[in-house]
Structure formats: structure tokens, C-alpha cells
C-alpha positions in Angstrom: 89.1 98.2 154.0 89.1 100.9 156.6 92.3 99.6 158.0 94.1 100.1 154.7 93.7 103.7 155.1 94.7 104.0 158.8 98.2 103.9 158.3 98.4 106.6 155.6 100.3 109.5 157.3 100.1 113.3 156.6 103.0 113.2 154.4 101.3 111.3 151.7 98.5 113.8 151.6 101.0 116.7 151.3 102.9 114.9 148.7 99.8 114.4 146.6 98.9 118.1 147.1 102.4 119.4 146.3 102.3 116.9 143.2 99.1 118.9 142.1 100.6 122.1 142.5 103.5 121.2 140.6 101.7 119.9 137.7 99.7 123.1 137.5 103.0 125.0 137.7 104.5 122.8 135.0 101.6 123.1 132.8 101.5 126.9 133.1 105.2 127.1 132.1 104.9 124.8 129.1 102.0 127.4 128.0 104.7 130.2 128.3 107.1 128.1 126.1 109.3 127.6 129.0 111.7 124.6 128.4 111.4 121.5 130.5 114.8 121.6 132.3 115.2 117.7 131.9 113.9 117.5 128.0 116.4 119.8 126.5 119.7 118.4 125.3 122.9 120.1 126.7 124.2 122.9 124.7 126.9 124.6 127.0 127.8 127.2 124.4 124.0 128.4 124.1 122.2 127.9 127.1 118.4 128.8 127.3 117.3 131.8 129.0 114.4 134.1 130.0 115.1 137.8 130.5 118.6 137.1 130.5 118.4 134.5 133.4 120.3 131.0 132.7 117.8 128.3 133.4 118.5 124.7 134.6 117.6 123.6 131.1 121.2 122.7 130.9 121.7 120.3 133.9 125.1 120.5 135.5 126.6 117.6 136.9 125.2 116.9 140.4 127.4 118.9 142.7 129.1 117.6 145.7 127.8 118.5 149.1 128.9 117.4 152.5 126.1 116.9 155.3 128.3 116.8 158.3 128.9 120.4 158.5 127.1 123.6 158.2 130.0 125.0 156.7 130.4 125.3 153.0 133.9 124.1 153.1 134.0 120.7 151.3 130.9 121.4 149.1 131.0 122.7 145.7 127.8 124.4 144.7 127.2 126.9 142.2 124.1 128.7 141.0 122.3 126.6 138.2 119.1 128.5 138.0 117.7 132.3 138.5 114.4 133.1 137.1 112.1 136.0 138.4 108.6 134.7 138.9 106.6 137.7 140.1 107.1 141.3 141.0 104.6 143.3 143.1 105.0 147.2 143.6 101.4 147.9 144.6 102.2 148.9 148.1 103.7 152.5 148.5 106.0 151.4 151.5 107.6 148.5 150.0 108.2 146.3 146.8 108.1 142.4 146.8 109.5 139.8 144.2 109.6 135.9 144.0 112.7 134.6 142.3 113.3 131.1 141.6 117.1 130.0 142.3 118.9 126.4 142.4 122.2 125.0 143.2 121.3 121.5 143.0 119.5 119.7 140.4 115.7 119.0 141.2 115.7 121.5 144.3 114.7 124.8 143.3 114.0 127.4 146.1 111.6 130.3 145.6 112.9 133.3 147.4 110.4 135.7 148.5 112.1 139.1 149.0 110.7 142.4 150.4 112.5 145.7 150.2 111.3 149.0 151.6 110.7 151.8 149.2 113.2 154.5 149.1 116.0 152.7 151.2 119.1 151.6 149.4 120.6 148.3 150.7 118.4 148.0 153.8 119.5 145.4 156.4 118.1 142.0 155.9 116.0 139.7 158.1 115.7 135.8 157.1 112.7 134.3 158.2 113.2 130.3 158.9 110.0 128.6 159.9 109.6 125.3 161.8 108.9 121.9 159.7 106.4 121.4 158.0 105.4 125.2 157.6 106.7 127.0 154.7 107.1 130.8 154.1 103.4 131.5 153.4 102.9 132.1 157.3 105.1 135.1 156.9 103.9 136.6 153.8 101.5 139.1 155.3 101.2 142.8 154.3 101.3 143.9 158.0 104.6 142.3 158.8 106.1 143.6 155.5 104.8 147.1 156.3 106.2 147.0 160.0 109.5 145.8 158.5 109.5 148.6 155.9 108.6 151.3 158.4 111.9 150.1 160.3 113.8 150.4 156.9 114.4 146.5 157.1 114.2 144.2 153.9 113.1 140.5 154.5 113.5 137.1 152.8 111.5 134.1 153.3 112.3 130.7 151.8 111.2 126.9 152.6 113.8 125.0 154.2 114.7 121.4 152.9 112.4 118.8 152.3 109.5 121.2 153.4 106.8 122.8 151.3 107.6 123.2 147.5 110.8 121.6 148.2 109.3 118.3 148.8 109.0 116.7 145.6 110.0 113.3 144.1 110.9 111.6 147.2 109.7 108.4 148.8 107.0 108.8 151.3 109.2 107.2 154.0 111.6 110.1 153.6 110.9 113.2 155.6 112.7 116.1 157.4 113.6 114.1 160.4 114.3 110.6 158.7 116.7 112.6 156.5 117.8 115.0 159.2 121.6 115.3 158.2 120.6 116.4 154.7 117.7 118.6 155.8 119.7 120.6 158.3 123.1 120.6 156.3 121.5 121.8 153.0 119.3 124.3 154.7 122.3 125.9 156.6 124.2 126.0 153.3 121.1 127.3 151.7 121.0 130.3 154.0 124.9 131.1 153.2 124.4 130.9 149.6 121.3 133.1 149.5 123.3 135.7 151.5 126.0 135.3 148.8 123.5 135.7 146.0 121.5 138.6 147.6 125.1 140.3 148.2 126.2 139.9 144.7 122.8 141.5 143.6 123.8 144.6 145.7 120.0 145.8 146.7 120.0 144.6 150.2 122.7 144.6 153.0 123.7 141.0 153.9 126.4 141.9 156.1 124.1 143.0 159.1 121.8 140.1 158.6 119.3 139.2 161.4 117.4 135.6 161.6 114.3 135.0 163.0 113.7 131.2 163.3 111.4 128.7 164.9 111.8 125.3 165.8 113.8 123.2 163.2 114.2 127.0 161.5 115.8 128.1 164.8 118.1 125.1 164.7 119.1 125.7 161.0 119.7 129.4 162.2 122.2 128.4 164.9 124.1 126.0 162.5 124.3 128.9 159.6 125.2 131.6 162.1 128.0 129.6 163.6 130.0 129.5 160.4 128.7 132.8 158.8 129.7 136.1 160.6 127.2 138.1 158.3 124.7 136.9 160.6 124.8 139.3 163.4 121.4 138.7 165.4 119.2 135.7 165.9 115.8 135.5 167.6 115.2 131.9 168.1 111.7 130.3 169.4 112.0 126.7 170.8 115.0 125.4 168.8 115.2 121.5 168.1 118.6 120.2 169.5 120.2 117.6 171.9 119.4 115.0 169.4 119.3 111.8 171.8 116.8 113.3 174.2 115.0 115.0 171.4 114.4 111.8 169.4 113.5 109.8 172.5 110.9 112.2 173.8 109.8 114.9 171.1 106.1 114.4 170.1 107.0 115.4 166.5 108.3 111.9 166.1 105.7 109.2 165.2 105.7 106.5 167.7 105.9 103.9 165.0 109.2 105.5 163.7 110.9 106.3 167.1 113.0 103.4 167.2 114.7 103.9 163.9 115.8 107.3 165.2 117.2 106.1 168.4 119.6 103.6 166.7 123.2 104.6 167.3 124.0 104.6 163.5 121.3 107.2 163.1 122.2 109.3 166.2 125.8 109.1 165.0 125.1 110.7 161.7 122.9 113.7 163.4 125.6 114.3 166.2 127.8 116.6 164.0 124.7 118.7 163.5 123.5 119.0 166.8 122.7 122.9 167.8 124.2 122.1 171.2 127.5 121.6 169.7 127.4 124.8 167.6 125.7 127.2 170.1 129.0 128.1 171.9 130.3 129.4 168.7 127.9 132.3 168.8 130.1 134.5 171.0 129.9 137.6 168.9 126.4 137.9 167.8 123.4 139.1 169.6 121.1 136.1 170.5 117.8 135.5 172.2 116.5 131.9 172.9 112.8 131.6 174.0 111.6 128.3 175.2 108.1 127.2 176.1 108.3 124.6 178.7 104.8 123.4 178.1 105.4 122.5 174.5 106.3 118.9 174.0 107.8 119.1 170.2 111.3 119.9 171.9 111.0 118.3 175.6 112.0 120.0 178.5 115.3 118.1 178.8 116.4 119.1 175.6 115.4 122.8 176.4 117.6 122.6 179.2 120.5 121.1 177.4 120.3 123.8 174.6 120.2 126.6 177.3 123.1 125.2 179.1 125.2 125.2 175.8 124.6 128.9 175.0 127.5 131.3 175.8 127.0 134.0 178.3 125.8 136.6 175.6 123.0 134.8 174.9 119.6 135.9 176.3 117.5 133.0 177.6 113.7 133.7 178.0 111.4 130.9 179.5 107.6 130.6 179.3 105.5 128.3 181.4 102.8 127.8 178.7 101.6 129.1 175.3 99.2 131.6 176.8 102.5 133.1 178.6 104.4 133.4 175.4 101.4 134.5 173.3 101.0 137.7 176.0 104.8 138.5 175.4 104.6 138.3 171.9 101.7 140.6 171.3 103.2 143.2 173.7 106.3 143.0 171.5 104.4 143.7 168.3 104.9 142.1 164.5 108.6 142.5 164.6 109.4 141.5 168.2 112.8 141.7 169.7 114.4 141.8 166.2 112.6 145.1 165.4 113.7 146.6 168.5 117.3 145.7 168.0 117.6 146.1 164.3 117.0 149.8 164.5 120.7 150.8 164.9 121.6 148.8 161.8 118.8 150.4 160.0 119.8 153.9 161.2 123.4 153.4 160.3 122.3 152.4 156.7 120.0 155.5 156.6 123.2 157.8 157.3 125.3 156.0 154.8 122.7 156.6 152.4 122.2 160.4 153.3 126.0 161.0 153.1 126.2 159.3 149.7 123.4 161.4 148.4 124.8 164.7 150.0 128.4 164.3 148.5 127.2 163.1 145.1 127.8 165.8 142.5 124.4 164.7 140.4 122.2 165.1 143.6 121.2 168.4 145.5 119.5 168.7 148.7 120.8 165.7 150.7 118.1 163.1 151.4 115.3 165.3 149.8 114.9 162.5 147.1 113.9 159.8 149.7 
């Protein structure tokens, strides 16, 4: 009997845990009389809503989306759900809110947004973590306070097929097996989230910085290559160079590796290789840090990624995790982005100050900050 359990992988355990979490959330929502989005007959003239926000109770036809490019061109996606779940203003330096949004049926995204108190339209920092981690790793008060002190806002969300977004999928489907979908939809998510926040008008998305790790760094490269609102990228060990990565990455279970080395699979992933898109990042400020001892992105793939980077990209190499840790500690919680985002934050501060000083209804310049 023990042998029956040997083959059960971590994704099955994760799926069970997320199923329990989702069931708990669904029960709580029903107690609050929130309609089940799949149980309400369509009524386009009177869509159900909460606090003025249209829910996905009225399911739109499945939108068309192409998974061959990070660009939104050729995809037809529109917001079908917006629901504020939580707001917290207990810290005097910043406020946070959680809003559920969706552009695809059955794929809601929980946005964790932090805004500094007293700063209008603070420049945005987006955090994209490595699979299988979700945004919880960055929801720490010390990070939020450090961002707020710099006059920066931040958004955290799980990328596709990760965390709360891994629901209702067969166990054999995971981030790498569905890599074109995972990368393309996540790159689309970044752009649509910037559109959404830009339309709200409470943060500055035109000077967005992105911090990305592993798969999140790969997604950041793809999104920034097609969206010039992303001005700065700090990337740690991005995945890429798919033929070498699939052949040698320790992220791949050995019993699945042969499937990912098939020409058909590599052909599907080729249009979304960061090695292809990195040369497009000529106008942004970019840093790539690679840790040579880490085997999730093998050294050969690291070297291919570095070789593809344009001349404006800063490349930093660490022999091992200890060397990286020492450098990260010396940089502080905001790291390189915190140092280089100061100009954008200062520019926004001056704009706010000028607006206040010239407003006929405000006296005394920035005395109300």
C-alpha cells in the first residue's frame, strides 16, 4: 500500500489545501448572501452587484486570448468582476486593500494594494514571485512601511496557475506543463492590472517598477517588452532559454522531463522565451542578478539570458546563496528598486506640492500633507 502513495506529488497536496480554502471562502460568501457566479441566470439589464461593483454573476462568453505573445494585441479581455474584499487603515504610514478582479471566467485575481498615507498617485512597484509562491511572502508590515517612507505604492498578486489561482485543474496540469498559458496570461495580467489601477487614478502606473523572482522575473521581462509604463525592473534568477532550462532545471521532475523536451512542446514555448524579448528592454533601467549555485535556472541558461541582455542592463553574478544574502542585507528591504525609485517619487511629490500651492481652495502649500 505504501507504494500507492509514493507517486503523489506536491501539487496534489496543494490542490487539496486550496480546495479547502476555496470551500471555506465560498461558504462565507453564501452566508453574506453573495450570489454564486455560476448559479444565477443571466440578466444583462440588471446585473447583481455589491457596493456598486459588478460581479461575475453574469458570466460573459469566454474571452479570446492568445498565448503566443505577451502583447494584448489579438486578445479580447474585459473586466467582468470587481469586488473589494478588505481594507485596512490601522497603520499611520500606509493603507492596504484587497480587491478581487477578473478578466476570465473562473480565474479571479486577488490584488493586494498598498498606498502611502498623504501621497497622491505614488509611483507603483509590482511584485511578481517565483512559482509556486504567491503574494503572501511580501505582505509584511516592514516592507510596506519601507515603501511608504519612500513615497511608493505597491501591488502584489499571484501569477497564473499559482496559489489561489490554481483551482479546478487536473493534477497533471501545472505551471510548467502549461507554460505558454502561464507566461502569456500572467504577462497580460500585468498590463490589465496597470490599466485597472490607472483608471482608478489613485496610483501612478506610468512610472511602474517591477521586482521579479524566477518565473516572476520572466513574466516581468515579457510584460515590460510590450508595455513602456514599466520603467524599471529588478530581476532575480529569471527562467529562460527554454531548451537548456527544460533539459537541466531542477524545477522539473525527472519523470516529466522527457515530455518538456519534445519538439512540439519547445515549439509552443519558443515565442515566449525571455531570451527573445530581453533585447527589447533598451529604454528601461534593468538589473539582472543570477546566483550561479542555484540549479532551478542552470548556469547555461543564465549565460544565455545574460548574453541576450542589451547594454543598458546591469548584470550581477553571485557564486552562491550566501554571497547573494550578504548583498541583499546590505541593500535593505527595498533593495535596488528603493534606491532608484526615489527620483520618480520625488517628481510626484513636487507635482503634488505644486497642485496644492496653486489650488484656490488650499492655502499654505503642502502643509496638509
